[in-house]
C-alpha positions in Angstrom: -89.9 212.4 -94.6 -89.5 211.0 -91.2 -90.9 207.7 -92.5 -88.3 207.7 -95.2 -85.5 208.4 -92.8 -86.3 205.4 -90.5 -86.0 202.7 -93.1 -82.8 204.3 -94.2 -81.5 204.2 -90.7 -82.5 200.6 -90.2 -80.7 199.6 -93.4 -77.6 201.4 -92.3 -77.7 199.8 -88.9 -78.2 196.4 -90.5 -75.4 196.9 -92.9 -73.2 198.0 -90.0 -74.2 194.9 -88.1 -73.5 192.7 -91.1 -70.1 194.4 -91.6 -69.3 193.7 -88.0 -70.4 190.1 -88.3 -68.4 189.7 -91.5 -65.2 190.9 -89.8 -65.8 188.6 -86.9 -66.3 185.6 -89.2 -63.1 186.5 -91.0 -61.2 186.7 -87.7 -62.7 183.4 -86.6 -61.7 181.8 -89.9 -58.2 183.2 -89.4 -58.1 181.8 -85.9 -59.3 178.4 -87.0 -56.7 178.3 -89.8 -54.0 179.3 -87.3 -55.3 176.7 -84.9 -55.3 174.1 -87.6 -51.7 175.1 -88.7 -50.6 174.9 -85.1 -52.3 171.5 -84.7 -50.7 170.3 -87.8 -47.3 171.5 -86.7 -47.9 169.9 -83.3 -48.8 166.7 -85.0 -45.7 166.9 -87.1 -43.6 167.7 -84.1 -45.0 164.7 -82.2 -44.5 162.4 -85.2 -40.9 163.7 -85.6 -40.3 163.3 -81.9 -41.6 159.7 -82.0 -39.3 159.0 -84.9 -36.4 160.7 -83.2 -37.2 158.9 -79.9 -37.2 155.5 -81.6 -34.0 156.3 -83.4 -32.5 157.7 -80.2 -33.6 154.6 -78.2 -32.0 152.3 -80.9 -28.8 154.4 -80.7 -28.9 154.3 -77.0 -29.3 150.6 -77.0 -26.4 150.2 -79.4 -24.3 152.5 -77.2 -25.2 150.5 -74.1 -24.3 147.3 -75.9 -21.0 148.7 -77.1 -20.3 150.0 -73.6 -21.0 146.6 -72.2 -18.7 145.0 -74.8 -16.0 147.5 -74.0 -16.5 146.8 -70.3 -16.3 143.1 -70.8 -13.3 143.5 -73.1 -11.6 145.6 -70.5 -12.4 143.0 -67.8 -11.0 140.3 -70.0 -7.9 142.4 -70.7 -7.4 143.0 -67.0 -7.9 139.3 -66.3 -5.6 138.4 -69.2 -3.0 140.8 -67.9 -3.3 139.3 -64.4 -3.1 135.8 -65.8 0.0 136.7 -67.9 1.6 138.2 -64.8 0.8 135.1 -62.8 2.2 132.8 -65.6 5.3 135.0 -65.9 5.8 134.6 -62.1 5.3 130.9 -62.4 7.8 130.7 -65.3 10.3 132.7 -63.3 9.9 130.4 -60.3 10.2 127.3 -62.5 13.3 128.7 -64.2 14.8 129.3 -60.8 14.0 125.7 -59.7 15.4 124.3 -63.0 18.6 126.3 -62.5 18.9 125.0 -59.0 18.2 121.4 -60.2 20.8 121.9 -63.0 23.4 123.1 -60.5 22.7 120.2 -58.2 22.9 117.8 -61.2 26.3 119.4 -62.2 27.6 119.0 -58.7 26.5 115.4 -58.4 27.8 114.6 -61.9 31.2 116.1 -61.0 31.3 114.0 -57.9 30.3 110.8 -59.7 32.7 111.6 -62.6 35.5 111.9 -60.0 34.7 108.6 -58.5 34.5 106.8 -61.8 37.8 108.3 -62.9 39.5 107.1 -59.7 37.9 103.7 -60.1 38.9 103.4 -63.8 42.5 102.6 -63.0 41.4 99.6 -60.9 39.2 98.0 -63.5 40.1 94.7 -65.2 41.4 95.2 -68.8 38.2 94.1 -70.7 36.0 96.4 -68.7 38.5 99.2 -68.9 38.5 98.9 -72.7 34.7 99.1 -72.7 34.8 102.2 -70.6 37.2 103.9 -72.9 34.9 103.2 -75.8 32.0 104.7 -73.8 33.6 108.1 -73.6 36.0 110.3 -71.7 34.7 112.0 -68.6 37.8 114.0 -68.2 37.0 115.8 -71.6 36.1 119.4 -70.6 34.4 119.9 -73.9 31.6 117.4 -73.1 28.2 118.9 -72.3 26.4 118.1 -69.1 24.1 115.8 -71.1 27.0 114.0 -72.8 28.8 113.5 -69.4 25.6 112.2 -67.8 25.1 109.7 -70.7 28.7 108.6 -70.6 28.6 108.1 -66.8 25.4 106.1 -67.1 27.0 103.9 -69.8 30.0 103.3 -67.6 27.9 102.4 -64.6 25.8 100.0 -66.7 28.9 98.3 -68.1 30.3 98.0 -64.6 27.0 96.5 -63.3 26.8 94.0 -66.1 30.4 92.9 -65.6 29.8 92.5 -61.9 26.8 90.3 -62.4 28.5 87.6 -64.5 31.5 85.3 -64.8 33.3 86.2 -68.0 36.1 84.7 -70.1 38.8 86.7 -71.9 42.2 86.1 -73.5 45.2 88.4 -73.7 49.0 88.5 -73.3 50.4 89.5 -69.9 54.0 90.2 -69.0 55.9 87.6 -67.0 58.3 88.8 -64.3 61.1 87.3 -66.4 60.2 89.8 -69.2 58.5 87.6 -71.8 54.8 88.0 -72.9 52.6 85.0 -72.0 49.2 84.4 -73.8 46.7 83.3 -71.2 43.0 82.7 -70.8 41.3 84.6 -68.0 38.3 83.8 -65.8 36.8 86.9 -64.2 34.6 86.8 -61.1 32.9 90.1 -61.7 35.4 93.0 -61.5 36.9 92.0 -58.2 39.1 89.0 -59.0 40.3 86.9 -61.9 42.4 83.8 -62.5 44.5 83.0 -65.6 46.2 80.0 -67.0 48.2 79.4 -70.2 47.2 76.8 -72.8 49.8 74.3 -71.6 49.0 74.9 -67.9 52.6 76.0 -67.3 51.7 79.5 -66.2 48.9 80.3 -63.7 48.1 83.1 -61.5 45.5 85.7 -60.3 44.4 89.2 -61.1 43.1 91.8 -58.7 42.4 95.6 -58.4 44.8 97.7 -56.4 45.5 101.4 -55.8 48.2 101.2 -58.5 45.7 99.7 -61.0 44.7 96.2 -62.1 47.5 93.7 -61.2 48.4 90.3 -62.6 50.4 88.0 -60.4 51.9 84.7 -61.4 51.4 82.1 -58.7 52.5 78.5 -59.2 50.8 77.4 -56.0 47.4 77.8 -57.7 46.1 74.6 -59.3 46.3 75.3 -63.0 44.0 72.4 -63.8 41.2 73.8 -61.7 41.5 77.2 -63.4 41.4 75.5 -66.8 38.4 73.4 -65.7 36.6 76.5 -64.5 37.2 78.2 -67.9 36.1 75.0 -69.8 32.9 74.7 -67.7 32.1 78.4 -68.3 32.6 78.0 -72.0 30.4 74.9 -71.9 33.2 72.7 -73.2 32.9 70.6 -70.0 30.0 69.5 -67.9 29.2 71.4 -64.8 31.5 70.4 -62.0 32.9 71.7 -58.7 35.8 74.0 -59.1 38.1 75.0 -56.3 39.9 78.3 -56.7 41.6 80.6 -54.2 39.7 83.8 -53.2 42.0 86.7 -52.9 41.6 89.2 -50.1 41.8 92.6 -51.7 42.7 94.3 -48.4 45.5 91.9 -47.7 46.9 92.3 -51.2 46.8 96.1 -50.9 48.6 95.9 -47.6 51.3 93.6 -49.1 51.7 96.0 -52.0 52.1 98.9 -49.6 54.9 97.0 -47.8 
């Protein structure tokens, strides 16, 4: 009986041991499975992190580039704003200088116009006619540019007339009242001589404060005046011509008396 009980005890103990071992194996398997799951999850997390990291790095690179562009754009804007302010200041300065120059030009033009208008009455008739055709400086409707151009034309006409000996013809009034047609020899705009076709009338012309004056003077050699005109018109060969030179100052003093 005892011998029977022993084997039975051994079997029970073995079975119990095997049951314990089976539980342990099951627990180990569960632990291994959990470890594997955790390892897989960790691997997935690492993979996802790497992917996210790469994406974040790209995004960060783009953000840095965009920030750099915005910074450069802002710098250019500031620079452009500064340049615009500087240009505006330069334009304001230039405008002020132009306004000052314009005012000086207007003042000088007004002075020159006054001188030309006062000189106009003293001009010989041919030059006076040219001046009137050039324009009217007393016209208040003329712009500054038109006045300047007119003044320049008048000065050019005066300079040209002064630089040459010119011949003209016209009728002048004799002290007796009749009109006499004469040829005139101008020495610039300062003096002239005249003679009629038949040499019966001769005289001189000169500027005065009262305007251009014609004066008949029988003491002047009419033939010499006619010779001077013929030489100037190339109707006669060049020759010496003797003509009286009038003192403008003396004539003015005589006129004042």
